[in-house]
Backbone as XML, in Angstrom:
<?xml version="1.0"?>
<chain id="A" units="angstrom">
  <residue number="1" name="MET">
    <atom name="N" x="-163.567" y="-178.942" z="67.259"/>
    <atom name="CA" x="-162.452" y="-178.563" z="66.425"/>
    <atom name="C" x="-161.963" y="-177.178" z="66.847"/>
  </residue>
  <residue number="2" name="ALA">
    <atom name="N" x="-160.681" y="-177.055" z="67.081"/>
    <atom name="CA" x="-160.086" y="-175.780" z="67.491"/>
    <atom name="C" x="-159.742" y="-174.943" z="66.262"/>
  </residue>
  <residue number="3" name="VAL">
    <atom name="N" x="-159.971" y="-173.666" z="66.365"/>
    <atom name="CA" x="-159.630" y="-172.734" z="65.298"/>
    <atom name="C" x="-158.220" y="-172.225" z="65.552"/>
  </residue>
  <residue number="4" name="ALA">
    <atom name="N" x="-157.396" y="-172.230" z="64.521"/>
    <atom name="CA" x="-156.002" y="-171.803" z="64.664"/>
    <atom name="C" x="-155.898" y="-170.288" z="64.586"/>
  </residue>
  <residue number="5" name="SER">
    <atom name="N" x="-154.992" y="-169.740" z="65.366"/>
    <atom name="CA" x="-154.681" y="-168.310" z="65.327"/>
    <atom name="C" x="-153.352" y="-168.128" z="64.606"/>
  </residue>
  <residue number="6" name="GLY">
    <atom name="N" x="-153.250" y="-167.078" z="63.837"/>
    <atom name="CA" x="-152.007" y="-166.802" z="63.125"/>
    <atom name="C" x="-150.965" y="-166.074" z="63.957"/>
  </residue>
  <residue number="7" name="LYS">
    <atom name="N" x="-151.274" y="-165.770" z="65.208"/>
    <atom name="CA" x="-150.386" y="-164.937" z="66.028"/>
    <atom name="C" x="-149.010" y="-165.532" z="66.250"/>
  </residue>
  <residue number="8" name="SER">
    <atom name="N" x="-148.860" y="-166.838" z="66.129"/>
    <atom name="CA" x="-147.559" y="-167.466" z="66.355"/>
    <atom name="C" x="-146.883" y="-167.893" z="65.060"/>
  </residue>
  <residue number="9" name="GLY">
    <atom name="N" x="-147.407" y="-167.457" z="63.932"/>
    <atom name="CA" x="-146.794" y="-167.787" z="62.649"/>
    <atom name="C" x="-145.443" y="-167.112" z="62.504"/>
  </residue>
  <residue number="10" name="SER">
    <atom name="N" x="-144.600" y="-167.670" z="61.657"/>
    <atom name="CA" x="-143.282" y="-167.093" z="61.402"/>
    <atom name="C" x="-142.761" y="-167.607" z="60.074"/>
  </residue>
  <residue number="11" name="VAL">
    <atom name="N" x="-141.605" y="-167.089" z="59.670"/>
    <atom name="CA" x="-140.953" y="-167.536" z="58.440"/>
    <atom name="C" x="-139.478" y="-167.736" z="58.720"/>
  </residue>
  <residue number="12" name="GLN">
    <atom name="N" x="-138.967" y="-168.848" z="58.215"/>
    <atom name="CA" x="-137.538" y="-169.105" z="58.268"/>
    <atom name="C" x="-137.044" y="-169.336" z="56.848"/>
  </residue>
  <residue number="13" name="VAL">
    <atom name="N" x="-135.786" y="-168.985" z="56.620"/>
    <atom name="CA" x="-135.117" y="-169.285" z="55.358"/>
    <atom name="C" x="-133.965" y="-170.204" z="55.713"/>
  </residue>
  <residue number="14" name="SER">
    <atom name="N" x="-134.012" y="-171.422" z="55.177"/>
    <atom name="CA" x="-132.993" y="-172.428" z="55.477"/>
    <atom name="C" x="-132.782" y="-172.564" z="56.982"/>
  </residue>
  <residue number="15" name="ASN">
    <atom name="N" x="-133.887" y="-172.665" z="57.723"/>
    <atom name="CA" x="-133.909" y="-172.880" z="59.178"/>
    <atom name="C" x="-133.421" y="-171.701" z="60.008"/>
  </residue>
  <residue number="16" name="THR">
    <atom name="N" x="-133.367" y="-170.494" z="59.437"/>
    <atom name="CA" x="-132.980" y="-169.292" z="60.172"/>
    <atom name="C" x="-134.122" y="-168.282" z="60.091"/>
  </residue>
  <residue number="17" name="THR">
    <atom name="N" x="-134.593" y="-167.795" z="61.241"/>
    <atom name="CA" x="-135.667" y="-166.804" z="61.275"/>
    <atom name="C" x="-135.213" y="-165.532" z="60.567"/>
  </residue>
  <residue number="18" name="ILE">
    <atom name="N" x="-136.083" y="-164.974" z="59.730"/>
    <atom name="CA" x="-135.677" y="-163.816" z="58.913"/>
    <atom name="C" x="-136.117" y="-162.480" z="59.472"/>
  </residue>
  <residue number="19" name="GLY">
    <atom name="N" x="-136.609" y="-162.419" z="60.685"/>
    <atom name="CA" x="-136.966" y="-161.134" z="61.274"/>
    <atom name="C" x="-138.384" y="-161.127" z="61.791"/>
  </residue>
  <residue number="20" name="GLU">
    <atom name="N" x="-138.880" y="-159.939" z="62.047"/>
    <atom name="CA" x="-140.209" y="-159.758" z="62.618"/>
    <atom name="C" x="-141.267" y="-159.742" z="61.518"/>
  </residue>
  <residue number="21" name="VAL">
    <atom name="N" x="-141.733" y="-160.925" z="61.174"/>
    <atom name="CA" x="-142.737" y="-161.089" z="60.117"/>
    <atom name="C" x="-144.092" y="-160.678" z="60.669"/>
  </residue>
  <residue number="22" name="THR">
    <atom name="N" x="-144.814" y="-159.877" z="59.900"/>
    <atom name="CA" x="-146.149" y="-159.432" z="60.310"/>
    <atom name="C" x="-147.256" y="-160.160" z="59.550"/>
  </residue>
  <residue number="23" name="ARG">
    <atom name="N" x="-146.893" y="-160.751" z="58.397"/>
    <atom name="CA" x="-147.907" y="-161.430" z="57.589"/>
    <atom name="C" x="-147.209" y="-162.232" z="56.513"/>
  </residue>
  <residue number="24" name="TRP">
    <atom name="N" x="-147.749" y="-163.416" z="56.213"/>
    <atom name="CA" x="-147.294" y="-164.138" z="55.027"/>
    <atom name="C" x="-148.480" y="-164.803" z="54.358"/>
  </residue>
  <residue number="25" name="THR">
    <atom name="N" x="-148.358" y="-164.997" z="53.042"/>
    <atom name="CA" x="-149.396" y="-165.680" z="52.274"/>
    <atom name="C" x="-148.741" y="-166.737" z="51.402"/>
  </residue>
  <residue number="26" name="PHE">
    <atom name="N" x="-149.469" y="-167.809" z="51.132"/>
    <atom name="CA" x="-149.013" y="-168.856" z="50.218"/>
    <atom name="C" x="-150.229" y="-169.316" z="49.430"/>
  </residue>
  <residue number="27" name="ASP">
    <atom name="N" x="-150.253" y="-169.000" z="48.141"/>
    <atom name="CA" x="-151.354" y="-169.333" z="47.247"/>
    <atom name="C" x="-150.875" y="-170.466" z="46.353"/>
  </residue>
  <residue number="28" name="LYS">
    <atom name="N" x="-151.450" y="-171.655" z="46.526"/>
    <atom name="CA" x="-151.016" y="-172.808" z="45.748"/>
    <atom name="C" x="-152.171" y="-173.339" z="44.931"/>
  </residue>
  <residue number="29" name="GLY">
    <atom name="N" x="-151.859" y="-173.903" z="43.787"/>
    <atom name="CA" x="-152.923" y="-174.403" z="42.928"/>
    <atom name="C" x="-152.423" y="-175.440" z="41.947"/>
  </residue>
  <residue number="30" name="VAL">
    <atom name="N" x="-153.346" y="-175.910" z="41.157"/>
    <atom name="CA" x="-153.042" y="-176.904" z="40.131"/>
    <atom name="C" x="-153.765" y="-176.496" z="38.845"/>
  </residue>
  <residue number="31" name="ASN">
    <atom name="N" x="-153.102" y="-176.659" z="37.720"/>
    <atom name="CA" x="-153.764" y="-176.414" z="36.440"/>
    <atom name="C" x="-154.791" y="-177.516" z="36.209"/>
  </residue>
  <residue number="32" name="SER">
    <atom name="N" x="-155.930" y="-177.140" z="35.680"/>
    <atom name="CA" x="-157.007" y="-178.088" z="35.441"/>
    <atom name="C" x="-157.209" y="-178.240" z="33.941"/>
  </residue>
  <residue number="33" name="GLY">
    <atom name="N" x="-157.017" y="-179.465" z="33.469"/>
    <atom name="CA" x="-157.310" y="-179.770" z="32.065"/>
    <atom name="C" x="-158.752" y="-180.232" z="31.962"/>
  </residue>
  <residue number="34" name="ARG">
    <atom name="N" x="-159.556" y="-179.522" z="31.197"/>
    <atom name="CA" x="-160.986" y="-179.847" z="31.093"/>
    <atom name="C" x="-161.275" y="-180.408" z="29.708"/>
  </residue>
  <residue number="35" name="PHE">
    <atom name="N" x="-162.122" y="-181.425" z="29.684"/>
    <atom name="CA" x="-162.452" y="-182.042" z="28.406"/>
    <atom name="C" x="-163.807" y="-182.743" z="28.490"/>
  </residue>
  <residue number="36" name="ALA">
    <atom name="N" x="-164.393" y="-182.934" z="27.344"/>
    <atom name="CA" x="-165.576" y="-183.771" z="27.203"/>
    <atom name="C" x="-165.217" y="-184.879" z="26.224"/>
  </residue>
  <residue number="37" name="SER">
    <atom name="N" x="-165.846" y="-186.028" z="26.400"/>
    <atom name="CA" x="-165.561" y="-187.159" z="25.507"/>
    <atom name="C" x="-166.834" y="-187.959" z="25.284"/>
  </residue>
  <residue number="38" name="SER">
    <atom name="N" x="-166.697" y="-188.993" z="24.492"/>
    <atom name="CA" x="-167.846" y="-189.859" z="24.223"/>
    <atom name="C" x="-168.293" y="-190.599" z="25.479"/>
  </residue>
  <residue number="39" name="ALA">
    <atom name="N" x="-167.454" y="-190.634" z="26.496"/>
    <atom name="CA" x="-167.798" y="-191.350" z="27.734"/>
    <atom name="C" x="-168.236" y="-190.414" z="28.867"/>
  </residue>
  <residue number="40" name="SER">
    <atom name="N" x="-168.274" y="-189.086" z="28.616"/>
    <atom name="CA" x="-168.577" y="-188.162" z="29.720"/>
    <atom name="C" x="-170.045" y="-187.755" z="29.792"/>
  </residue>
  <residue number="41" name="GLY">
    <atom name="N" x="-170.887" y="-188.311" z="28.964"/>
    <atom name="CA" x="-172.336" y="-188.078" z="29.047"/>
    <atom name="C" x="-172.758" y="-186.635" z="28.864"/>
  </residue>
  <residue number="42" name="GLY">
    <atom name="N" x="-172.009" y="-185.856" z="28.103"/>
    <atom name="CA" x="-172.368" y="-184.461" z="27.861"/>
    <atom name="C" x="-171.885" y="-183.503" z="28.940"/>
  </residue>
  <residue number="43" name="TYR">
    <atom name="N" x="-171.056" y="-183.980" z="29.847"/>
    <atom name="CA" x="-170.487" y="-183.144" z="30.912"/>
    <atom name="C" x="-168.983" y="-183.034" z="30.743"/>
  </residue>
  <residue number="44" name="LYS">
    <atom name="N" x="-168.446" y="-181.904" z="31.145"/>
    <atom name="CA" x="-166.994" y="-181.712" z="31.139"/>
    <atom name="C" x="-166.388" y="-182.457" z="32.316"/>
  </residue>
  <residue number="45" name="ARG">
    <atom name="N" x="-165.231" y="-183.015" z="32.112"/>
    <atom name="CA" x="-164.445" y="-183.637" z="33.176"/>
    <atom name="C" x="-163.206" y="-182.793" z="33.399"/>
  </residue>
  <residue number="46" name="SER">
    <atom name="N" x="-162.573" y="-182.954" z="34.558"/>
    <atom name="CA" x="-161.348" y="-182.220" z="34.890"/>
    <atom name="C" x="-160.273" y="-183.192" z="35.333"/>
  </residue>
  <residue number="47" name="VAL">
    <atom name="N" x="-159.055" y="-182.882" z="34.917"/>
    <atom name="CA" x="-157.897" y="-183.670" z="35.323"/>
    <atom name="C" x="-156.859" y="-182.701" z="35.867"/>
  </residue>
  <residue number="48" name="GLY">
    <atom name="N" x="-156.371" y="-182.990" z="37.080"/>
    <atom name="CA" x="-155.340" y="-182.145" z="37.674"/>
    <atom name="C" x="-154.034" y="-182.270" z="36.923"/>
  </residue>
  <residue number="49" name="GLY">
    <atom name="N" x="-153.394" y="-181.143" z="36.703"/>
    <atom name="CA" x="-152.125" y="-181.116" z="35.978"/>
    <atom name="C" x="-150.982" y="-180.640" z="36.847"/>
  </residue>
  <residue number="50" name="VAL">
    <atom name="N" x="-150.252" y="-179.686" z="36.364"/>
    <atom name="CA" x="-149.047" y="-179.182" z="37.017"/>
    <atom name="C" x="-149.406" y="-178.249" z="38.175"/>
  </residue>
  <residue number="51" name="LYS">
    <atom name="N" x="-148.705" y="-178.429" z="39.313"/>
    <atom name="CA" x="-148.917" y="-177.573" z="40.490"/>
    <atom name="C" x="-147.940" y="-176.403" z="40.465"/>
  </residue>
  <residue number="52" name="SER">
    <atom name="N" x="-148.384" y="-175.282" z="41.016"/>
    <atom name="CA" x="-147.514" y="-174.119" z="41.175"/>
    <atom name="C" x="-148.034" y="-173.282" z="42.325"/>
  </residue>
  <residue number="53" name="GLY">
    <atom name="N" x="-147.229" y="-172.353" z="42.780"/>
    <atom name="CA" x="-147.654" y="-171.499" z="43.863"/>
    <atom name="C" x="-146.880" y="-170.197" z="43.886"/>
  </residue>
  <residue number="54" name="ASN">
    <atom name="N" x="-147.371" y="-169.263" z="44.679"/>
    <atom name="CA" x="-146.693" y="-167.984" z="44.894"/>
    <atom name="C" x="-147.173" y="-167.421" z="46.219"/>
  </residue>
  <residue number="55" name="GLY">
    <atom name="N" x="-146.511" y="-166.385" z="46.672"/>
    <atom name="CA" x="-146.923" y="-165.792" z="47.928"/>
    <atom name="C" x="-146.155" y="-164.532" z="48.240"/>
  </residue>
  <residue number="56" name="SER">
    <atom name="N" x="-146.341" y="-164.064" z="49.484"/>
    <atom name="CA" x="-145.667" y="-162.854" z="49.918"/>
    <atom name="C" x="-145.330" y="-162.953" z="51.398"/>
  </residue>
  <residue number="57" name="ILE">
    <atom name="N" x="-144.330" y="-162.191" z="51.792"/>
    <atom name="CA" x="-143.914" y="-162.100" z="53.188"/>
    <atom name="C" x="-143.765" y="-160.626" z="53.510"/>
  </residue>
  <residue number="58" name="SER">
    <atom name="N" x="-144.480" y="-160.155" z="54.529"/>
    <atom name="CA" x="-144.367" y="-158.770" z="54.992"/>
    <atom name="C" x="-143.670" y="-158.792" z="56.346"/>
  </residue>
  <residue number="59" name="MET">
    <atom name="N" x="-142.714" y="-157.897" z="56.531"/>
    <atom name="CA" x="-141.979" y="-157.875" z="57.793"/>
    <atom name="C" x="-141.417" y="-156.502" z="58.072"/>
  </residue>
  <residue number="60" name="LYS">
    <atom name="N" x="-141.036" y="-156.278" z="59.323"/>
    <atom name="CA" x="-140.312" y="-155.071" z="59.693"/>
    <atom name="C" x="-138.869" y="-155.276" z="59.283"/>
  </residue>
  <residue number="61" name="PHE">
    <atom name="N" x="-138.279" y="-154.288" z="58.668"/>
    <atom name="CA" x="-136.958" y="-154.446" z="58.064"/>
    <atom name="C" x="-135.877" y="-154.578" z="59.125"/>
  </residue>
  <residue number="62" name="ASP">
    <atom name="N" x="-135.089" y="-155.617" z="59.000"/>
    <atom name="CA" x="-133.958" y="-155.899" z="59.883"/>
    <atom name="C" x="-132.788" y="-156.243" z="58.971"/>
  </residue>
  <residue number="63" name="TYR">
    <atom name="N" x="-131.796" y="-155.358" z="58.904"/>
    <atom name="CA" x="-130.684" y="-155.543" z="57.968"/>
    <atom name="C" x="-130.029" y="-156.905" z="58.114"/>
  </residue>
  <residue number="64" name="ALA">
    <atom name="N" x="-129.755" y="-157.322" z="59.340"/>
    <atom name="CA" x="-129.056" y="-158.582" z="59.575"/>
    <atom name="C" x="-129.928" y="-159.784" z="59.233"/>
  </residue>
  <residue number="65" name="ALA">
    <atom name="N" x="-131.197" y="-159.763" z="59.674"/>
    <atom name="CA" x="-132.077" y="-160.909" z="59.481"/>
    <atom name="C" x="-132.423" y="-161.128" z="58.016"/>
  </residue>
  <residue number="66" name="ALA">
    <atom name="N" x="-132.544" y="-160.052" z="57.247"/>
    <atom name="CA" x="-132.942" y="-160.169" z="55.842"/>
    <atom name="C" x="-131.749" y="-160.329" z="54.906"/>
  </residue>
  <residue number="67" name="ALA">
    <atom name="N" x="-130.544" y="-160.387" z="55.450"/>
    <atom name="CA" x="-129.345" y="-160.512" z="54.617"/>
    <atom name="C" x="-129.451" y="-161.747" z="53.732"/>
  </residue>
  <residue number="68" name="GLY">
    <atom name="N" x="-129.164" y="-161.575" z="52.454"/>
    <atom name="CA" x="-129.201" y="-162.690" z="51.519"/>
    <atom name="C" x="-130.548" y="-162.958" z="50.898"/>
  </residue>
  <residue number="69" name="VAL">
    <atom name="N" x="-131.606" y="-162.313" z="51.396"/>
    <atom name="CA" x="-132.931" y="-162.478" z="50.801"/>
    <atom name="C" x="-133.236" y="-161.213" z="50.020"/>
  </residue>
  <residue number="70" name="LYS">
    <atom name="N" x="-133.236" y="-161.345" z="48.714"/>
    <atom name="CA" x="-133.526" y="-160.210" z="47.843"/>
    <atom name="C" x="-134.054" y="-160.741" z="46.528"/>
  </residue>
  <residue number="71" name="GLU">
    <atom name="N" x="-134.506" y="-159.850" z="45.669"/>
    <atom name="CA" x="-135.040" y="-160.286" z="44.385"/>
    <atom name="C" x="-133.975" y="-161.097" z="43.647"/>
  </residue>
  <residue number="72" name="GLY">
    <atom name="N" x="-134.418" y="-162.211" z="43.081"/>
    <atom name="CA" x="-133.499" y="-163.112" z="42.373"/>
    <atom name="C" x="-132.913" y="-164.213" z="43.244"/>
  </residue>
  <residue number="73" name="SER">
    <atom name="N" x="-133.124" y="-164.151" z="44.562"/>
    <atom name="CA" x="-132.585" y="-165.171" z="45.467"/>
    <atom name="C" x="-133.382" y="-166.468" z="45.348"/>
  </residue>
  <residue number="74" name="ALA">
    <atom name="N" x="-132.666" y="-167.590" z="45.285"/>
    <atom name="CA" x="-133.287" y="-168.913" z="45.372"/>
    <atom name="C" x="-133.158" y="-169.341" z="46.829"/>
  </residue>
  <residue number="75" name="VAL">
    <atom name="N" x="-134.280" y="-169.576" z="47.506"/>
    <atom name="CA" x="-134.289" y="-169.880" z="48.936"/>
    <atom name="C" x="-135.229" y="-171.048" z="49.219"/>
  </residue>
  <residue number="76" name="THR">
    <atom name="N" x="-135.096" y="-171.631" z="50.391"/>
    <atom name="CA" x="-136.075" y="-172.585" z="50.886"/>
    <atom name="C" x="-136.769" y="-171.936" z="52.071"/>
  </residue>
  <residue number="77" name="LEU">
    <atom name="N" x="-138.064" y="-171.689" z="51.923"/>
    <atom name="CA" x="-138.861" y="-171.033" z="52.966"/>
    <atom name="C" x="-139.531" y="-172.071" z="53.846"/>
  </residue>
  <residue number="78" name="GLN">
    <atom name="N" x="-139.522" y="-171.820" z="55.134"/>
    <atom name="CA" x="-140.352" y="-172.580" z="56.057"/>
    <atom name="C" x="-141.412" y="-171.600" z="56.550"/>
  </residue>
  <residue number="79" name="LEU">
    <atom name="N" x="-142.641" y="-171.808" z="56.107"/>
    <atom name="CA" x="-143.765" y="-170.920" z="56.433"/>
    <atom name="C" x="-144.541" y="-171.553" z="57.583"/>
  </residue>
  <residue number="80" name="TYR">
    <atom name="N" x="-144.287" y="-171.079" z="58.806"/>
    <atom name="CA" x="-144.879" y="-171.666" z="60.009"/>
    <atom name="C" x="-146.284" y="-171.133" z="60.259"/>
  </residue>
  <residue number="81" name="LEU">
    <atom name="N" x="-147.219" y="-172.061" z="60.509"/>
    <atom name="CA" x="-148.587" y="-171.711" z="60.889"/>
    <atom name="C" x="-148.661" y="-171.405" z="62.377"/>
  </residue>
  <residue number="82" name="ASP">
    <atom name="N" x="-147.747" y="-171.958" z="63.147"/>
    <atom name="CA" x="-147.721" y="-171.801" z="64.599"/>
    <atom name="C" x="-146.290" y="-172.049" z="65.072"/>
  </residue>
  <residue number="83" name="THR">
    <atom name="N" x="-146.107" y="-172.260" z="66.352"/>
    <atom name="CA" x="-144.753" y="-172.442" z="66.884"/>
    <atom name="C" x="-144.292" y="-173.890" z="66.865"/>
  </residue>
  <residue number="84" name="SER">
    <atom name="N" x="-145.123" y="-174.802" z="66.369"/>
    <atom name="CA" x="-144.761" y="-176.214" z="66.408"/>
    <atom name="C" x="-144.274" y="-176.710" z="65.054"/>
  </residue>
  <residue number="85" name="THR">
    <atom name="N" x="-144.664" y="-177.908" z="64.719"/>
    <atom name="CA" x="-144.184" y="-178.548" z="63.494"/>
    <atom name="C" x="-145.078" y="-178.310" z="62.289"/>
  </residue>
  <residue number="86" name="HIS">
    <atom name="N" x="-146.022" y="-177.396" z="62.400"/>
    <atom name="CA" x="-146.945" y="-177.141" z="61.295"/>
    <atom name="C" x="-146.392" y="-176.044" z="60.381"/>
  </residue>
  <residue number="87" name="PHE">
    <atom name="N" x="-145.725" y="-176.465" z="59.311"/>
    <atom name="CA" x="-145.166" y="-175.490" z="58.372"/>
    <atom name="C" x="-145.094" y="-176.074" z="56.977"/>
  </residue>
  <residue number="88" name="TYR">
    <atom name="N" x="-145.134" y="-175.175" z="55.993"/>
    <atom name="CA" x="-144.860" y="-175.524" z="54.603"/>
    <atom name="C" x="-143.366" y="-175.336" z="54.382"/>
  </residue>
  <residue number="89" name="SER">
    <atom name="N" x="-142.730" y="-176.270" z="53.713"/>
    <atom name="CA" x="-141.336" y="-176.097" z="53.288"/>
    <atom name="C" x="-141.375" y="-175.878" z="51.781"/>
  </residue>
  <residue number="90" name="VAL">
    <atom name="N" x="-140.956" y="-174.687" z="51.350"/>
    <atom name="CA" x="-141.197" y="-174.253" z="49.972"/>
    <atom name="C" x="-139.906" y="-173.796" z="49.300"/>
  </residue>
  <residue number="91" name="PRO">
    <atom name="N" x="-139.403" y="-174.544" z="48.307"/>
    <atom name="CA" x="-138.311" y="-174.002" z="47.503"/>
    <atom name="C" x="-138.883" y="-172.866" z="46.663"/>
  </residue>
  <residue number="92" name="ALA">
    <atom name="N" x="-138.219" y="-171.714" z="46.690"/>
    <atom name="CA" x="-138.825" y="-170.537" z="46.063"/>
    <atom name="C" x="-137.783" y="-169.626" z="45.427"/>
  </residue>
  <residue number="93" name="LEU">
    <atom name="N" x="-138.246" y="-168.831" z="44.494"/>
    <atom name="CA" x="-137.461" y="-167.766" z="43.887"/>
    <atom name="C" x="-138.095" y="-166.447" z="44.310"/>
  </residue>
  <residue number="94" name="VAL">
    <atom name="N" x="-137.323" y="-165.575" z="44.946"/>
    <atom name="CA" x="-137.826" y="-164.258" z="45.333"/>
    <atom name="C" x="-137.927" y="-163.420" z="44.061"/>
  </residue>
  <residue number="95" name="THR">
    <atom name="N" x="-139.139" y="-163.001" z="43.724"/>
    <atom name="CA" x="-139.377" y="-162.291" z="42.460"/>
    <atom name="C" x="-139.462" y="-160.785" z="42.620"/>
  </residue>
  <residue number="96" name="ARG">
    <atom name="N" x="-139.699" y="-160.322" z="43.863"/>
    <atom name="CA" x="-139.878" y="-158.884" z="44.069"/>
    <atom name="C" x="-139.572" y="-158.549" z="45.523"/>
  </residue>
  <residue number="97" name="MET">
    <atom name="N" x="-138.981" y="-157.383" z="45.731"/>
    <atom name="CA" x="-138.720" y="-156.882" z="47.081"/>
    <atom name="C" x="-139.098" y="-155.412" z="47.101"/>
  </residue>
  <residue number="98" name="GLU">
    <atom name="N" x="-139.996" y="-155.048" z="48.015"/>
    <atom name="CA" x="-140.428" y="-153.652" z="48.139"/>
    <atom name="C" x="-140.101" y="-153.172" z="49.550"/>
  </residue>
  <residue number="99" name="VAL">
    <atom name="N" x="-139.319" y="-152.102" z="49.646"/>
    <atom name="CA" x="-138.982" y="-151.499" z="50.934"/>
    <atom name="C" x="-139.845" y="-150.256" z="51.101"/>
  </residue>
  <residue number="100" name="MET">
    <atom name="N" x="-140.487" y="-150.132" z="52.294"/>
    <atom name="CA" x="-141.374" y="-148.999" z="52.556"/>
    <atom name="C" x="-140.843" y="-148.188" z="53.734"/>
  </residue>
  <residue number="101" name="VAL">
    <atom name="N" x="-140.496" y="-146.923" z="53.466"/>
    <atom name="CA" x="-139.979" y="-146.010" z="54.485"/>
    <atom name="C" x="-140.970" y="-144.861" z="54.626"/>
  </residue>
  <residue number="102" name="ASP">
    <atom name="N" x="-141.451" y="-144.625" z="55.854"/>
    <atom name="CA" x="-142.416" y="-143.561" z="56.117"/>
    <atom name="C" x="-141.695" y="-142.412" z="56.828"/>
  </residue>
  <residue number="103" name="ILE">
    <atom name="N" x="-141.231" y="-141.447" z="56.064"/>
    <atom name="CA" x="-140.502" y="-140.307" z="56.616"/>
    <atom name="C" x="-141.446" y="-139.394" z="57.399"/>
  </residue>
  <residue number="104" name="ASP">
    <atom name="N" x="-142.660" y="-139.221" z="56.913"/>
    <atom name="CA" x="-143.615" y="-138.309" z="57.523"/>
    <atom name="C" x="-144.000" y="-138.708" z="58.949"/>
  </residue>
  <residue number="105" name="ASN">
    <atom name="N" x="-144.306" y="-139.993" z="59.174"/>
    <atom name="CA" x="-144.760" y="-140.444" z="60.489"/>
    <atom name="C" x="-143.712" y="-141.221" z="61.277"/>
  </residue>
  <residue number="106" name="GLY">
    <atom name="N" x="-142.618" y="-141.601" z="60.640"/>
    <atom name="CA" x="-141.568" y="-142.334" z="61.327"/>
    <atom name="C" x="-141.927" y="-143.768" z="61.673"/>
  </residue>
  <residue number="107" name="GLU">
    <atom name="N" x="-142.865" y="-144.342" z="60.935"/>
    <atom name="CA" x="-143.243" y="-145.743" z="61.162"/>
    <atom name="C" x="-142.027" y="-146.652" z="60.946"/>
  </residue>
  <residue number="108" name="PRO">
    <atom name="N" x="-142.024" y="-147.840" z="61.573"/>
    <atom name="CA" x="-140.907" y="-148.769" z="61.330"/>
    <atom name="C" x="-140.789" y="-149.089" z="59.840"/>
  </residue>
  <residue number="109" name="THR">
    <atom name="N" x="-139.571" y="-149.167" z="59.369"/>
    <atom name="CA" x="-139.327" y="-149.510" z="57.966"/>
    <atom name="C" x="-139.798" y="-150.938" z="57.720"/>
  </residue>
  <residue number="110" name="SER">
    <atom name="N" x="-140.529" y="-151.128" z="56.644"/>
    <atom name="CA" x="-141.098" y="-152.433" z="56.308"/>
    <atom name="C" x="-140.538" y="-152.918" z="54.987"/>
  </residue>
  <residue number="111" name="VAL">
    <atom name="N" x="-140.630" y="-154.205" z="54.787"/>
    <atom name="CA" x="-140.234" y="-154.798" z="53.514"/>
    <atom name="C" x="-141.239" y="-155.891" z="53.171"/>
  </residue>
  <residue number="112" name="GLU">
    <atom name="N" x="-141.519" y="-156.023" z="51.884"/>
    <atom name="CA" x="-142.381" y="-157.104" z="51.415"/>
    <atom name="C" x="-141.654" y="-157.852" z="50.317"/>
  </residue>
  <residue number="113" name="PHE">
    <atom name="N" x="-141.632" y="-159.170" z="50.449"/>
    <atom name="CA" x="-141.037" y="-160.047" z="49.443"/>
    <atom name="C" x="-142.155" y="-160.820" z="48.763"/>
  </residue>
  <residue number="114" name="ASN">
    <atom name="N" x="-142.089" y="-160.951" z="47.450"/>
    <atom name="CA" x="-142.983" y="-161.830" z="46.708"/>
    <atom name="C" x="-142.145" y="-162.995" z="46.194"/>
  </residue>
  <residue number="115" name="PHE">
    <atom name="N" x="-142.763" y="-164.169" z="46.123"/>
    <atom name="CA" x="-142.022" y="-165.338" z="45.660"/>
    <atom name="C" x="-142.891" y="-166.235" z="44.795"/>
  </residue>
  <residue number="116" name="ASP">
    <atom name="N" x="-142.225" y="-167.024" z="43.941"/>
    <atom name="CA" x="-142.849" y="-168.089" z="43.166"/>
    <atom name="C" x="-142.217" y="-169.401" z="43.605"/>
  </residue>
  <residue number="117" name="THR">
    <atom name="N" x="-143.009" y="-170.461" z="43.619"/>
    <atom name="CA" x="-142.455" y="-171.758" z="43.975"/>
    <atom name="C" x="-141.457" y="-172.200" z="42.908"/>
  </residue>
  <residue number="118" name="ASP">
    <atom name="N" x="-140.488" y="-173.004" z="43.335"/>
    <atom name="CA" x="-139.448" y="-173.510" z="42.443"/>
    <atom name="C" x="-139.310" y="-175.014" z="42.652"/>
  </residue>
  <residue number="119" name="GLY">
    <atom name="N" x="-140.372" y="-175.730" z="42.346"/>
    <atom name="CA" x="-140.379" y="-177.177" z="42.526"/>
    <atom name="C" x="-141.392" y="-177.592" z="43.568"/>
  </residue>
  <residue number="120" name="ALA">
    <atom name="N" x="-141.279" y="-178.844" z="44.022"/>
    <atom name="CA" x="-142.250" y="-179.435" z="44.951"/>
    <atom name="C" x="-142.053" y="-178.877" z="46.349"/>
  </residue>
  <residue number="121" name="TRP">
    <atom name="N" x="-143.159" y="-178.617" z="47.046"/>
    <atom name="CA" x="-143.129" y="-178.165" z="48.430"/>
    <atom name="C" x="-143.724" y="-179.261" z="49.304"/>
  </residue>
  <residue number="122" name="SER">
    <atom name="N" x="-143.452" y="-179.183" z="50.595"/>
    <atom name="CA" x="-144.056" y="-180.152" z="51.526"/>
    <atom name="C" x="-145.128" y="-179.464" z="52.343"/>
  </residue>
  <residue number="123" name="GLU">
    <atom name="N" x="-146.156" y="-180.210" z="52.670"/>
    <atom name="CA" x="-147.308" y="-179.713" z="53.411"/>
    <atom name="C" x="-147.062" y="-179.827" z="54.914"/>
  </residue>
  <residue number="124" name="PRO">
    <atom name="N" x="-147.748" y="-179.028" z="55.723"/>
    <atom name="CA" x="-147.650" y="-179.168" z="57.182"/>
    <atom name="C" x="-148.167" y="-180.541" z="57.628"/>
  </residue>
  <residue number="125" name="SER">
    <atom name="N" x="-147.570" y="-181.090" z="58.663"/>
    <atom name="CA" x="-148.035" y="-182.372" z="59.182"/>
    <atom name="C" x="-149.446" y="-182.199" z="59.746"/>
  </residue>
  <residue number="126" name="GLY">
    <atom name="N" x="-150.258" y="-183.191" z="59.526"/>
    <atom name="CA" x="-151.615" y="-183.158" z="60.063"/>
    <atom name="C" x="-152.631" y="-182.454" z="59.199"/>
  </residue>
  <residue number="127" name="LEU">
    <atom name="N" x="-152.231" y="-181.888" z="58.082"/>
    <atom name="CA" x="-153.216" y="-181.208" z="57.206"/>
    <atom name="C" x="-153.534" y="-182.074" z="56.014"/>
  </residue>
</chain>
């Protein structure tokens, strides 16, 4: 089994690359309804409920590439694991945008976006 490297990951918004992404995260989960009953033999059971997710995108700030992506934006994210067809397609609401400017050291200006899922997402092929 080959171990995947994140070095070729990227992010697109509606099939357009949004700039020089340095990191992205996608945390997805399901609510778990737990119960015990007369048929559970004294053990709790779990039933999967509603799914939701959130994440973040860190990138070097590019005015043109990030145009239209800001807090409050409804977007469709393609979160690529590599350069091929392995990506999550995620309808999302951008909930936060943080711009970081380092005047003291002159580091490249960075931006971080946080998002919440806005409906069903699709999984990468083969996972």
